C-alpha positions in Angstrom: 132.3 86.4 146.8 129.0 88.2 146.2 126.8 88.6 143.1 126.3 92.1 141.8 123.3 93.2 139.8 124.1 96.0 137.3 122.1 98.5 139.4 124.6 98.0 142.2 127.6 98.3 139.8 126.6 101.7 138.3 127.3 103.7 141.5 130.8 102.1 141.6 131.6 103.6 138.2 129.8 107.0 138.3 129.2 109.2 141.4 125.7 108.8 142.6 123.8 109.1 145.9 124.2 105.3 146.4 128.0 105.3 145.7 128.9 105.2 149.3 126.8 102.2 149.9 128.2 100.3 146.9 131.7 101.3 147.8 131.1 99.8 151.3 129.8 96.6 149.9 132.9 96.3 147.7 135.2 97.1 150.6 133.6 94.2 152.7 134.1 91.7 149.9 136.1 92.7 146.8 135.4 89.4 145.0 132.6 90.1 142.6 130.3 87.8 140.5 128.5 89.2 137.5 126.2 88.1 134.7 127.8 88.0 131.2 125.3 90.7 129.9 126.0 93.1 132.7 128.3 95.1 130.4 125.3 95.7 128.1 123.1 96.8 131.0 125.8 99.2 132.2 126.2 100.8 128.8 122.4 101.2 128.8 122.4 102.8 132.2 125.2 105.2 131.3 123.6 106.3 128.1 120.3 106.8 129.9 122.2 109.2 132.2 123.6 111.0 129.2 120.2 111.4 127.6 118.7 112.6 130.9 121.5 115.2 131.3 123.0 113.6 134.4 126.3 112.6 132.7 128.3 114.0 129.8 129.4 112.0 126.8 133.1 112.1 127.8 132.3 111.1 131.4 130.1 108.2 130.1 132.9 106.9 127.9 135.3 107.0 130.9 132.8 105.3 133.1 132.3 102.6 130.4 136.0 102.0 130.3 136.0 101.7 134.2 133.2 99.2 133.9 135.1 97.1 131.4 138.1 97.0 133.8 135.8 96.1 136.7 134.3 93.3 134.7 137.7 91.9 133.7 138.5 91.4 137.4 135.2 89.8 138.2 133.9 86.2 138.0 131.4 86.3 135.1 128.6 83.8 134.8 128.5 82.8 131.1 126.2 79.7 131.0 123.6 81.4 128.8 121.4 78.4 128.1 121.0 77.5 131.8 120.4 81.1 132.8 117.7 81.5 130.1 115.8 78.5 131.3 116.0 79.6 134.9 115.0 83.2 134.0 111.8 81.8 132.3 110.9 80.0 135.5 111.6 83.2 137.6 109.4 85.2 135.3 106.5 82.8 136.0 107.0 83.2 139.8 108.0 86.9 140.3 107.1 90.3 139.1 110.4 90.9 137.2 111.5 92.5 134.0 113.3 90.2 131.6 116.8 91.7 132.4 116.2 91.3 136.1 115.1 87.7 135.7 118.3 87.0 133.8 120.3 88.7 136.5 118.6 86.6 139.2 119.0 83.5 137.2 122.7 84.2 136.7 123.0 84.7 140.5 121.3 81.3 141.0 123.7 79.7 138.5 126.6 81.3 140.3 125.3 79.9 143.6 124.9 76.4 142.2 121.2 76.6 142.8 121.7 77.1 146.5 121.1 80.8 147.4 120.9 80.4 151.2 123.8 82.2 152.7 124.8 83.9 149.4 124.6 87.6 149.0 123.2 89.5 146.0 123.7 93.2 145.7 121.0 95.2 144.0 119.5 98.6 144.3 116.3 97.5 142.5 113.5 96.8 144.9 111.6 94.3 142.8 114.7 92.3 142.1 115.6 92.4 145.8 112.2 91.0 146.8 112.5 88.2 144.3 116.1 87.5 145.4 115.0 87.2 149.0 112.2 84.9 148.0 114.7 82.7 146.2 116.8 82.6 149.4 119.5 85.2 148.8 120.7 87.7 151.4 120.1 91.3 150.1 122.0 93.8 152.3 120.6 96.3 152.8 117.3 95.1 151.4 115.9 98.1 149.4 112.3 96.8 149.8 
C-alpha cells in the first residue's frame, strides 16, 4: 500500500500529462491510502481546471464521481486530531502550505510514524522534499 497526495490522484481521474506516470504507480500497487480531506482537494483541483478552461463542467462532474468511487476503494486516514497536531509540527519544520502539511501528516499517521520504506506519491515538489526529509520514498522524486 502506498500513500497518495491529491496532486497524484488528479491525473488518475482526468487526462493530464502526468496521467501515464500516475497510472503506472497504481498498476505497481493498487492499494491506496488517502487523507480524509482528499475529496475536498480533488473538487478544488477539478473546479480550478474548469475556471482555467482546461475542463468542462460536465467532464468535471464525471471526474468528481470517478474520484468518489476511487476514494471508496481506498484506505482513508480519518484521525483528524492526530493529523492536525502532526501538521502543525510539520509546518514549523518544512516550507509547506497547510493542505500539504495535512497530507504529509496523514501519511505519517498511516505509516504509524515510521516513514522509512513507505512510499508517498505526489507531484508537488515542495511536498516531495518534505516527505523525503521525513523518511518517505517518493518515486519519482519531482524535486
